[in-house]
N, C-alpha and C positions, 0 to 999 in steps of 0.2 A: 478768217474761218477757219478755223480747225476741219480736216476731212483727211479721208483717209482714200488710196490712189495706189495704181499700180504700177510702178517705172518700167519706162518701156526702153529698150536696148537693142543694140544688130548684134547679128552674130555671122561667121561664116556660113556659105550654102554649103552644105554637103555632097557629096559626089553623088549620090543616093536620089538627089531630091530632083521632082521633075517639074519645072517651067510652063509656065501657060499662062496667057493674057485674057481679061477673060470683057464682055462686049463691053466695057467701057472706056479699053486699051489700059489696066492696069495690071499689072503683073504679079502673079503668085506664085508660090513653089509649094507641090504638094510633098511631106516626109511622112518617106515611110513610119512605120514603128522598129523600134530598137530591138536589136535582139533580146535584151534583157528585159524590155518591159512587157509583159504578161497582158494582154488583154485591152492591149492600146492601138484605136485606131490610127489610122491616117490623119494626118492635121494640112492645114490649107495656111499658109503664111503666104504675109503680103512682103513682096520684095521693094526694095528703093535702091537709091544710087549714095552710098559713103561718101565721106570728105574727102577719100583718094582717088573716089570716080571707081568704084569697084559695085557691082551689084551687091549687097548684105540683105539678111533678113531681117525685118523689124517684127520683134518678138515681145511681149509684154510677159512681167515679172509672174510667178505664183505667186508670191506674198504680199499681203497688202501693207501700204506705209502709211500709218498717219505724219499729218502733217500739221502743225501748230507753231504758237508764240509763247514761249517762256516766260516767267518773270520780269525780266530784264525786256521783253518787245525782241526776241532775237526770233527769225522765222528757224524752225528744230524739224527735221524729218529723224523717228526715231524708224529702227529693226523690229519687230515685235515676233518675227515669223509665222502669223496668223495667216494662212491660208481663205479661213470662212471670212465671207465681210461685215457680216455681226459680231463676229468675236474683236476684230479691226474695230470697229466703231466702240466697241464695250473698253477694249483698251483704251482707244483715244481719248474717251471720257474721263478715265482715269487720271490720265495725263494732265488732261485739262483742270480738273478737279485740283490736282496735286500742287498744278503751278499757281493756282489761286490763294491754294495755302501758303504757299513761297513768297507771294507779293502781297500779302497781310503779316505774316510774319508769325504765321501760326506756327509753322515748323521752319527748322533750319535745312543747307544744302545738306549739312553732314548726315540728316537724318532720313533725309530722301536715297543719300548714295546707300548706304545701310538698307533702306526696303528695299532698294534693286538688287544688292549683292545676294539676299534669301534667295532671289530663283536662278543666282547660278549656281553650274553643278560643284559640287564638293571637289571635283578632281581638279579643276579650273584651279580652284582657292589653293588645292594643296599642290599645284606643280607651283606654285610662287613660293608658298613656304618652303620650299625645300631648294630654291631657286633663291631662296636670303639664306637659308641656311650654306650653305656652299659661299655665296659671298662675304659670309663671316666666319670664313675660317675652317668650318666642322669638317672634321675626315668621312670621307668617301664610305665608310662602314656605318658612320654613326648616321648617316644620313639613310643609307639603305634601312639598316633599319628603323628609323622612325617611320622612313614609307611603308615597310612590310607591316607596322602593327597600324598605322590610320588605316591602311586600307583595306585590311581584316576586318576592322571596327566597324567602317562605311558600307563593306557589304553582309554584313551579318547582324547590325543593328540596323541597315535603311537609313543611314545617316548620308543618304547621296544631295541634301542638300542643305543649307547651314538652317534652315530653318526646321528643319527635321531632325538637327542633335537636340535630346531631352535627355533630363536624369534618368528617368526609367526605363526606357530602353537597355541603356547603359548599365544600370543595378542589376536588370536582369542576365544580360552577358555576363558579368561578374560573377552571378550566381551559378549560372550554369558552368562556368568553369572551375567555381568551386566543385561542383558535383566529378565533374572531370579530373578533380585530385592537381588543378597545377597549380603552380607553389604560388605562394604569397606575393613575393618579389616578382615574378613574373606579369601577373594581374598587375601589380605597381607599375609596373612599366609600360602598358598598353595605356595604362588611364594616365598618366605623365606626358606620353604621347601625342593622348589628344587632346589635354589640356594646356600644354606648349604650343601645338598649331590653334586652339579657340585663343587663348593670351596671343598670338600674334594677328588674328582678326580683328582684337579690338583694337590692338595698337595700329592696325592700315584702316579704322574706321570700317571695318567689313560686317563688327556687330558690336552691338551695345554692352552685352554683358556674358560672362560665363555659363553656358546654363550646367557646366558639369562641375562646377566651384565647388557645392556642396558633397559629391560624390564623396564617402570617407572611402580612407586606402586601407590596405588589410594590415595586419601586424603581422610582419616580418621576423619579430621574435618569438611568436607562437608555434612558425612553422618553417625552419629555417633547413631547406633541402640540401646546399653546399655549405657542407663544416668542413673546413679545412683544417689541420695539426700540423705542427711544428715539429721538425724533425729533431732527435738527438744526436749530440758529437759523434757518437759512434756508427751512428746510420750514415753521416754526414758523411763519414771518411768510409766508409764501405759506396756510398756511392761518387763518388770524384775519383776513387778507385776502378769500377766498373767501366766509368766512363771513358776514362783513361784509355783501358786495353779493350775491350769487349769490340770496337771496329775491327780489331786486328785478331781477336780472339775468336770470331764466326767463323772465320777460315779456317781455325787449327779443330774443328768438332770432331768426336769420332762420328762413323755411322754404325747404323744399328739395324740389322738385318731382322724383318718382318717375315718372311720366310726362309725358303730352303735357296731360292732364286735371286740374282740381281738386277735380271735383266731388265725390268722394267721398274718404275721409279714409284711405284706403289706398295711396293715390294720392301722399304728400307725408307732411314729419316734419319734426321742428325739426333746428337744425344741433347740433351738440355746443359745448358751451359750457365753453370756457378760459379759464385764467385772462390770459391774451393778447386774447380777446374780451371779457373782463367788465365795461371800462371801456365799448367801443361797444352792448353790449348794455342797458349798465343808462341812457344816455343814451336811446339807441331805447323801453326800456320808458316812462320822465317823458315821451315824447312821446306815450305810448299809453295813461296812464292819469295821473289827476291828483286830488287831492281826496285822501278819508279811504282809500284803497286805498291810496294811494303810502305817506301817513306810517304806515300798516299797515305795510307792505314794508319799510319802511324800519326800524322799528324790529323786524320782526323777524330781519333781519340784526344789527340792533345787538344781541340779546338774544343768538344764539347765542355772537357772536364773544366776547362775556363769559362765558356758557359755558364756553369751551374753554379761555379766558385762567385762570376761577377757576380751574378743573379742573386746571390747567398751574403755577399759579403759587403751591395749598395742599395738592394732592395729594389733596382729597375724592376720596372715589368717589362715582358719577354715582346711585345712590341715596340720600346723604350730604347733595349737593348739593340736591337735591328734596326733600330736609325742611328745607331750611334758611330760616325766616320771618323776617321784614322784623324783629322783634323780638330775632332771634338775631346781627344786622348790630350790630356796635358802632362807631362810625367818631369817634364824638366825645374819645376817651380817648384816654390816652398812648401807646397801642398799640391802633391800630386791630384790629382781629381779628372773629373768627364764633366763637359759642358751641354748639358739636355738642352734643346731647343726649344722654347716655347710652342712651336708647331708639330714637336713630334712628343709631349707630357700632357699627360693626360687631362690636368687641369687648367692647361696650356699658359701654364706661366715662366715657364725657364727656369734652370734650378743648375746647382755649382752639385756636382756629387762628389765626396772626398772620398780618396783611397786608401785602402792600409800601403804600411810600405812595401809586404812580402807580395801583394795583389799588384800593384804598382808597378814592382821589378819583373814579375812574369809575363807583366802586360808588354813591359818594354822588351825585353824577348823575344814574344810571339810576333812583334812591331817587328823586328829588325830581320827574326827568321822570315817572317812573310817578305817581306823586301828583297832579301836573297835568293830565296825561293820560287817566285812570281817575277823576277828581274824586272822590279816596277822601277820607272825612271821619270814619266811623268805621270800626273794625275792620282799619285798614291794618295794625298790628302785627301780625295774625295771616294777614294774605295770604303767599304764597310768595316768596322771593326771585327766583327763577327758575319761568319755564314749562317745566318741562325734559320735552320726549316722550318716551315712551316705545320709540320705536322709533328713538334718539340714534344706535344704531351702523350704520343705513342712511342719516340724514342724514348722517353721518362720511366713508361711505365715495362718496357720489357730491361731497361735499368734496373729498376726496381727489384724486378723477378729474379734478374741474375745475382744480385748482391742481396738477396731473401729478406730484402722489407718488405712487409705487407700494405696493402695499397691503401686498406680501411682498418683501423683499430678498432678495438670493442663499445669505443664511444658512438662509431659511427662515423668518427672526424676522415674525411681523405687527405689520399694525398697529389697534386698536380703540377704543374708548373706554376702555376700563382701560389701553391704551398708555399713555395722557397720564398718568397714575401714575408710570407708568415713563419717561416722559422729566423729570416731574417730581426724582426719585430721583437719575434721570444727571448733571441739573444741579448737583444738591448736590453731588455727587464731583468734576465738573469744577471748579466755584467751590471749591474748596477746604476744603471743609465737613468738622470732624472726625466720623467715623464716627458715634461715637458721639449726637451733633449731629442729624445725619441721621436715624438711628434716629428719635430725638425726636419729628422733624418727621413722617417717613414713619407716627407711631402703629403702630410694628411691637413684638412680644415678642422677637424675637429678629435678632438682628443683622446674622445671617446672609441674612436674607428682605433686608436692606436692602441689602446686598455684592451678592449674588448671584444674587438673582431680579429685583430691581426697579434694577440699574444694568446700562447696557446697555456690557460690556467694547470695545464697535464706536465708541462711542462717544466714548472716553477718548483725549483726547492724550499715549500715552505715549512717544512720541518727543520730545513737549515735556519731558513727565518727568523723561527722562533727560538731557536739554541742562542741565537745572537744577542737575544732581549737581556736588557741588565739582572742580575740576580737580588730577588725580595726575599729580605730575611726580616720577619716579626721581633723584637726586642720586647720581652715582657718583664715589667719591674716588680720585683716582689713586696708586699705589702707593710712589710717595716720597711723597707729602704726608702717608700711613697713617703713614708710617714716622717722617717728624717729629711728626708729634701724640704721638710715643711719649716725646720730647725734654719734658723738665721745669725748671725754672729750677732747680731744685738737681741734684745727682749721683744722686737716685732714676730706675728706669728701672720702665716700668708692663708687666708681663709676664704679664698676665692674660689678654688678646685671644689671646697666640699659646700659651698653655700650660694654659689653661680643659680639663678634663674633658668626655669627651661623654657623656651621660646613658646611664646603664642600660647601660653598653659594659665589659668588662674595663679595668684599667690596671695598667700596674709603675711600682712609683716605682722612679726612674730617680737616681744622686748624681749630681754636677759640683764636683769639688775642685779646690780651688788657686784663684790667679789668673786672670783671663782673659787668656789667651796672655800671660804672664808681664809685664802689665802692672802697673807699682808705684803706690807714692803719689805717685814723682817728677815722673809724666806732668802735662802740660799738662792743664785744663780740655777742649780742644777736642781729643787726643789723645786722652783719657778716651771722648768719646762716640766718637768712629768706630772704640775698638778694639770698646765695648758692642755699637754696632749691628752691626759684624760679626758679635759671639759670636751675637747674637742672630739675625741671618740663617741661620747657621750648624747654631744650635740648632731651627730652624723645619724647615730641610733635613733633619736626621737624623731627627726625630721624626716628617716625613714619613713614611720611608724603612723605621718600624719597624713590624711587624707588616703590612704590605700597606696602609702608608700609615695604620692607625688611629688617633687620636690616643692620646698616654700621658700621667700625671701626674708632673711632673719635682720634684723636690724640688731647690732649688738650698743648695748648702752655704756658697757661697763668700760673701763680702760683696760688696754692692752698690756698684759705685765711686760 
């Protein structure tokens, strides 16, 4: 028989409890209210002897527990969290009815489990989902970003339980973000994050369907906020030059006085560093600093220049380059390359990145000098190739200012660290590399990314491409030459060019009988040809006048001379 009850358990007697025995000889303890419990009165609890022979309190649980037999006849106890007996009985009736449907085959155990998951907090499901992502090898950054997006949606849309996740609140949230001018790509990122979470719930038997599957994604092409441009060869040369010498030149800048006194820092500042003053500032810095500091600054500039150059000539992403170790750089084989591990690549495939000969030589010298400078003996192969700073975007911005390169052009396209990858893709197109080869070099899954997103059309020399097309010349044949071309070595005349019918137009049969103008066989060959040409010309004029100039199909009955 199904029933609800409160479970009895024992606990230690607190030191503040007062023990007493009633008239029947039963011992009790008077418990004082806790300091945090406001308005609670003292409680009287019976004292019993535990299994270890010590006195303990006999306490009843505050929550009712339903007790019933499932569809397999097994006695089960379920925790419902109900402190009210009538609510616990109602829950018990639901459980009994559910077990009856299971025993009759009306519903399945999977449907029951899905129904039970509806009442569990979304945060609990999310915790399991994030754990699944980590076990699948997703990066910590991706996991943290997914968690932030889903938690924001749960709070803003009141998706506190799976049953509360519906299409209408999600679409309302997206409309509100449009009014706040959130970028379409960002809005799609939130939608994609929670869709992935719901799909995982379906795969794990927590949902039957995705309630947000029909929410329409925004068209990112209509409002792209982050448009990157490619750098020209002149700009790239300036950038590499500035990156090489700016760390040292910073210590050679002139001091500009704001007032009459230099006693306080507020009265003076450093002169701005430009590409024209770079050399002078480097010479001034060498006079100011010497020894190890000078060598450190020169090495820092060399490393920064190689970081930019490697990104430009390999298409590596910044985080991918940051993960490269010395043992992943292969310079002694037939093809110098960098082995990018699957765990460090964005698409988790793992790739072999070919190196140009000049870049491979510079990297070889850099590794050899690093071993000498740092006195590497053991563990050298596990060291990073470069010390790529986390704030490389700020470093690049200062390098662009020094080089005199505008960060944003007149089209609204900007430069950042990832724009170096755009420059790599654009240089491939300018070099005439086949699109499929460029896609493989960029490691893209779709060729439209290579051709449309990572190729800057403004950097392509379209005028030169047009000039490379073949020269086309129209050859006009004079009328008399066209007529002469109809003459043959014998007595036959080609009439098809003049008498061919027009396609899909009505045709009319005509017969021309007799000799051509009374020409007989006794005429000479020259006279025959002249008469024949005269006949052809008259025929053309006649045909052009028939029915408004539409071509007619003529049947020649007379023998051709």
